[in-house]
FIDREN-461911 format. One record per residue: x, y negated, z of N, C-alpha, C in turn. Coordinates in steps of 0.2 Angstrom, whole numbers, plus 5000, padded with zeros to 4 digits. Example, Ala and Ser with C-alpha at 12.3 -4.5 7.8 and 13.67 -1.06 7.14 Angstrom:
<atoms>
506650285039506250225039506650165039;506450115035506850055036506450005039;
</atoms>
This chain:
<atoms>
495948654921495648694918495048704918;494548684916493748674917493548744919;492948744924492748804928492248844923;492248884919491648924915491148914919;490648924915489848924916489748984918;489349024921489349094924488349094921;488149154919487549154919487149174925;487549194931487149214938487149294938;487349314931487249394933487949424930;488149464934488749514929488549584928;488949624923488849684923489349734924;489149804924489749854925489249914922;489549934917489249964913488449954911;488049994910487249964909486849924916;487149914921486949904926487049814927;486549774929486549704929486449704937;487049664940486949634948486949574949;486449534954486449484953486949444956;487249374956488049354958487949354965;488349384968488749364976489049314975;489149294981489649234982489849254990;490649234989490949234995491449164997;491849155001492249105004492849115005;493449075003493949065003494249065009;494649095013494649075020495349035020;495649015024496348975026496849025023;496849095025497249125022497449155015;496949135011496749155004496249205003;496149225008495649295006494849275006;494749325002493949335002493749415003;492949405006492649465008492249485002;492249534998491849574992491249584997;490749574994490149574998489849654999;489549665002489449755003489149774997;488849734996488349774988488749784985;489349734983489749744977490049804979;490349794986490949874988490549924986;489949934988489550004988489550014982;489249984977489249994969489850014967;490349994969490950004965491250064969;491150104975491350134978491850124981;492050064985492750044988492750054995;493250054997493150095005493950045007;493850035013494449995018495150045017;495549995013496249995010496350025004;495850014999495750034993496149974989;496649974983496949924981496549914976;496549844972496249794967496749774963;496749774959496949744952496549664950;497249634951496849564951496849524943;496649484939496849474934496349404931;496549364928496249314924495949334917;495449324915495249334908495349264904;495349294898495349234893494849174894;494349174898493849124900494149094906;494649114910494849084916494449124922;494049164922493649204926494249254930;494049274936494549314941494049384938;494549434937494249504937494449544942;494349574946494449624950494249694947;494749734947494749804946494949864950;494549904953494849954957495449984954;496050004958496550024955496450124955;496750154952496650214953496650254959;496450294962496650314969497050364967;497550374971498150444972497850504974;498050544969497450604969497750644975;498450624979498650664983498550614990;498150544990497950524993498750515000;498550505005499050515011499650575011;499550635008499950675008500550675008;500850645003501650625004501950615011;501750565013501850555021501750585027;501150635026500950695032501550725035;502150745030502650795033503250745035;503250685035503850635037504250655042;503950665047504150665053504450755054;504550785048505050835049505650805044;505750765041506150735037506750735042;507450755041508050735044508050645044;508250645050508550555050508950525044;509450555041509650525035509550595031;509250575023509250605017510050645016;510050705013510650725012511150695005;511650685006512050675002512150714994;512150674990512250734982512950794984;513250764988514050824988513550854994;513350844999513150905002512450954999;512150924995511650964990512051024987;512450984982513051034978513251084982;513651074988513851144994513251184995;512851154998512251204998511951244993;511951224989511751254980512351304981;512951294979513551324980513551394984;513451384991513251424996512851474995;512151444993511751494992511851544987;512251514980512351544974512651604976;513251604981513751644983513351714988;513151674992512651714996512251774991;511951754986511451784983511951844977;512551824974512851864969513251904975;513351904981513551954985513151984988;512651994987512052024989511852024996;512151975000511751955007511151965008;510951985014510151985014509851895016;509351885013509151805015509051785022;509151745023509251725030508551685033;
</atoms>
């Protein structure tokens, strides 16, 4: 596939940014230049979607950030060693229903 010619500028919204270059490492990694990371608001650990456009150019797009961030993993240390089975959950629900209908005080 022939390499497409580029104008030396790329755009995002109304802004033109001079073309930056990066080198591919032996591990297949590239560094996104600082000015590009800053303009896109990229931070360490951000995920990027990578695709090829119709002209064979690589397009990198920041994936939307999870609004909860790392919140789901913050309480992981409080979880039991193994999750409850469906049968155990059903039994616990049954016990709570009986307790509430017999008028026992909350525990």
